[in-house]
C-alpha positions as CSV (number, residue, x, y, z in Angstrom):
1,M,-0.1,0.0,-0.3
2,Q,1.8,3.4,-0.9
3,A,2.2,5.8,1.3
4,P,0.8,9.6,1.0
5,A,3.1,11.5,-1.3
6,H,4.1,14.1,1.3
7,D,7.1,13.3,3.7
8,N,7.6,16.6,5.8
9,G,5.7,15.5,8.9
10,I,8.0,13.3,10.6
11,F,8.7,14.5,14.1
12,A,12.1,13.6,16.0
13,V,12.9,13.2,19.4
14,I,16.0,12.8,21.5
15,P,15.3,11.3,25.1
16,I,18.5,12.4,27.6
17,K,18.7,11.5,31.2
18,R,19.7,14.0,34.1
19,L,23.0,14.9,33.7
20,D,23.8,13.9,37.3
21,N,22.8,10.5,36.4
22,A,24.2,10.3,32.8
23,K,26.1,7.0,31.7
24,S,25.7,5.2,34.9
25,R,27.3,2.1,33.5
26,L,30.8,4.1,33.3
27,A,30.8,5.4,36.6
28,N,33.8,3.3,37.6
29,V,36.1,5.1,34.7
30,L,34.6,8.4,34.9
31,T,33.9,11.3,37.1
32,P,30.2,12.5,37.6
33,A,31.4,15.8,35.6
34,E,32.9,13.5,33.1
35,R,30.0,11.6,32.5
36,A,27.7,14.6,32.1
37,S,30.0,16.1,29.7
38,L,30.1,13.1,27.5
39,A,26.2,12.8,27.4
40,L,26.0,16.3,26.4
41,T,29.0,15.7,23.7
42,L,27.1,12.6,22.4
43,A,23.4,14.1,22.4
44,T,25.3,17.1,20.5
45,H,26.2,14.6,17.8
46,T,23.1,13.0,17.7
47,L,21.1,16.4,17.3
48,S,23.5,17.7,14.6
49,A,22.8,14.5,12.7
50,L,19.1,15.4,13.0
51,K,19.6,18.9,11.9
52,A,20.9,17.7,9.1
53,L,18.2,15.6,7.8
54,H,15.6,18.7,8.8
55,A,17.8,21.1,6.7
56,T,16.6,18.6,3.6
57,G,13.0,19.2,4.7
58,A,12.5,15.2,5.8
59,L,12.1,16.6,9.3
60,A,9.4,18.8,10.5
61,R,10.6,19.4,14.1
62,I,13.1,18.0,16.5
63,A,12.5,17.6,20.4
64,I,14.4,16.7,23.7
65,V,12.6,15.0,26.1
66,S,14.2,15.1,29.8
67,P,13.9,15.6,33.4
68,D,16.6,17.7,33.6
69,P,16.1,21.7,33.3
70,D,19.6,22.3,32.3
71,V,19.3,20.0,29.4
72,L,16.1,21.6,28.5
73,V,17.7,25.0,28.4
74,W,20.3,23.4,26.2
75,A,17.6,21.7,23.9
76,E,16.3,25.2,23.1
77,Q,19.7,27.0,22.7
78,N,20.2,24.3,20.0
79,G,17.1,24.9,18.1
80,A,15.2,21.8,19.4
81,V,11.9,21.8,21.4
82,G,12.3,20.9,25.0
83,L,9.9,18.5,26.6
84,R,9.8,18.2,29.9
85,Q,9.4,14.9,31.5
86,T,7.8,14.2,35.2
87,S,7.7,10.5,35.1
88,A,10.7,8.5,35.6
89,G,12.4,6.2,33.0
90,L,13.0,5.9,29.5
91,N,9.9,4.8,28.3
92,A,7.7,7.1,30.1
93,G,9.7,10.3,28.4
94,L,9.3,8.8,25.2
95,S,5.7,8.0,25.8
96,L,5.4,11.7,26.4
97,A,7.2,12.5,23.0
98,R,4.8,10.4,21.1
99,D,1.9,12.0,22.9
100,W,3.4,15.3,21.7
101,A,3.8,14.2,17.9
102,T,0.4,12.7,17.8
103,E,-1.3,15.7,19.2
104,Q,0.9,18.0,16.5
105,R,-0.4,15.4,13.9
106,A,2.7,14.3,13.0
107,D,2.9,12.0,10.1
108,G,5.4,9.9,12.1
109,L,7.9,9.9,14.9
110,L,11.5,9.0,14.8
111,I,13.2,8.5,18.0
112,A,17.1,8.6,18.2
113,L,19.0,7.8,21.4
114,G,21.3,10.4,22.5
115,D,24.5,8.7,22.4
116,L,25.0,7.9,18.7
117,P,28.6,9.5,17.6
118,L,28.9,8.2,14.1
119,L,25.1,8.9,13.1
120,S,25.0,10.9,10.1
121,G,21.7,12.8,8.6
122,K,22.4,10.6,5.2
123,E,21.9,7.5,7.2
124,L,18.9,9.1,8.8
125,R,17.6,10.1,5.3
126,R,18.2,6.3,3.9
127,M,16.1,4.8,6.9
128,L,13.1,7.4,6.0
129,A,13.5,6.2,2.3
130,M,13.2,2.6,3.3
131,T,9.5,3.1,5.1
132,R,8.0,5.5,2.4
133,L,6.3,2.3,0.5
134,Y,4.0,1.8,4.0
135,D,1.0,3.7,5.4
136,Q,1.9,2.3,8.6
137,V,5.3,0.9,9.4
138,V,7.8,0.8,12.0
139,A,11.6,0.9,11.2
140,L,14.4,-0.3,13.7
141,A,17.9,0.3,13.9
142,P,19.4,-2.2,16.7
143,D,22.7,-1.5,18.3
144,R,26.1,-3.7,17.0
145,F,24.9,-6.6,19.3
146,D,21.0,-6.4,17.8
147,D,20.1,-6.2,21.8
148,G,19.1,-2.4,22.1
149,T,17.0,-0.2,19.8
150,N,19.2,2.8,18.7
151,L,16.7,4.6,16.3
152,L,13.0,3.7,15.9
153,L,10.7,5.2,13.3
154,A,6.9,4.8,13.3
155,R,4.7,6.1,10.9
156,P,2.0,7.1,12.4
157,A,3.4,8.5,15.5
158,A,0.8,6.6,17.7
159,L,2.2,3.6,16.2
160,A,5.4,3.5,17.9
161,P,6.0,0.7,20.0
162,L,7.9,1.7,23.3
163,A,10.0,-1.2,25.4
164,Y,13.2,0.2,25.6
165,G,15.7,-1.6,28.1
166,R,17.6,-4.5,27.4
167,G,16.6,-6.8,24.6
168,S,14.4,-3.9,23.2
169,F,15.1,-5.1,19.5
170,A,13.7,-8.2,19.8
171,R,10.7,-6.8,21.9
172,H,9.5,-4.1,19.1
173,Q,10.0,-6.1,16.6
174,R,7.3,-8.5,18.4
175,L,5.1,-6.0,19.5
176,A,4.7,-4.1,15.8
177,R,4.0,-7.7,14.4
178,Q,1.3,-8.6,17.0
179,R,-0.4,-5.5,15.7
180,G,-0.2,-6.4,12.1
181,I,2.2,-3.5,11.7
182,S,5.0,-4.3,8.8
183,T,8.4,-4.0,10.3
184,V,11.8,-3.0,8.6
185,V,15.1,-3.1,9.7
186,F,17.6,-0.7,9.1
187,R,21.6,-1.2,9.8
188,A,24.1,1.1,9.4
189,P,27.5,2.0,11.5
190,G,26.5,5.2,12.7
191,A,23.2,4.0,13.8
192,A,24.5,0.8,15.5
193,F,27.5,2.5,17.8
194,D,26.3,3.5,20.8
195,V,28.3,4.5,23.9
196,D,27.5,2.5,27.0
197,T,30.5,0.4,28.4
198,P,34.0,1.3,28.8
199,A,34.7,-0.6,25.8
200,D,32.8,1.5,23.9
201,L,34.3,4.4,25.9
202,Y,37.6,3.5,24.6
203,E,36.5,2.8,21.0
204,L,35.3,6.3,21.2
205,I,38.5,8.0,22.8
206,T,40.8,6.3,19.9
207,R,38.7,7.4,17.0
208,G,39.4,10.8,18.4
209,L,35.7,11.6,18.9
210,W,35.8,12.8,23.0
211,Q,39.0,13.4,25.1
212,R,38.5,13.3,28.9
213,E,40.6,16.5,29.5
214,Q,38.2,18.6,27.3
215,S,35.0,17.3,29.5
216,T,35.1,20.2,32.0
217,D,34.8,22.8,29.2
218,A,32.4,21.2,27.3
219,L,29.9,20.8,30.8
220,N,30.5,24.5,31.5
221,Q,29.7,25.7,28.0
222,R,26.5,23.3,27.5
223,E,26.1,24.3,24.0
224,L,28.8,23.1,21.5
């Protein structure tokens, strides 16, 4: 079934935790200030990739959902809508974003986790292109281990399954199929590489994408 000809009504959202609780799995190797700075640095890159897609006309709006007031200020300074999360948990924040997109009559919702340092606007455009032949679709981009879901695109927005956490890639596929929604899988290097573990952090540093000695400056600026 062919989708509508227009494709400019996709909304995008990045969820970001409170900075004082960011990247908790790296607590043994980074200080709290370094973890907060790392989270903002990674989110800045993810946001830049979404902005590149927005510049082509393929995205209508970009939002950041977070319980952290400082993050929401940072979002608005960087041209995104700030959505204040009041309930705990990633899925709760994304439910708020899904409601926002649905109420605004978005054609679809693109969820991008905020720690994708290699993600590009070109990859995102390819992901959107994969879904254009469907009226109803859920597209998923897993991490390198086919465990988590780094990108999720749902058209319409209300169909976005929200089951984030360990093993979410399989859960999202199952939930979409149980509802009879067409499901496609998108794989790309920038969509697959996220930063959760010390090994991921080491790869990030060796690629020259982050330096610990610059973390304090990045945190103080709050706008990169």
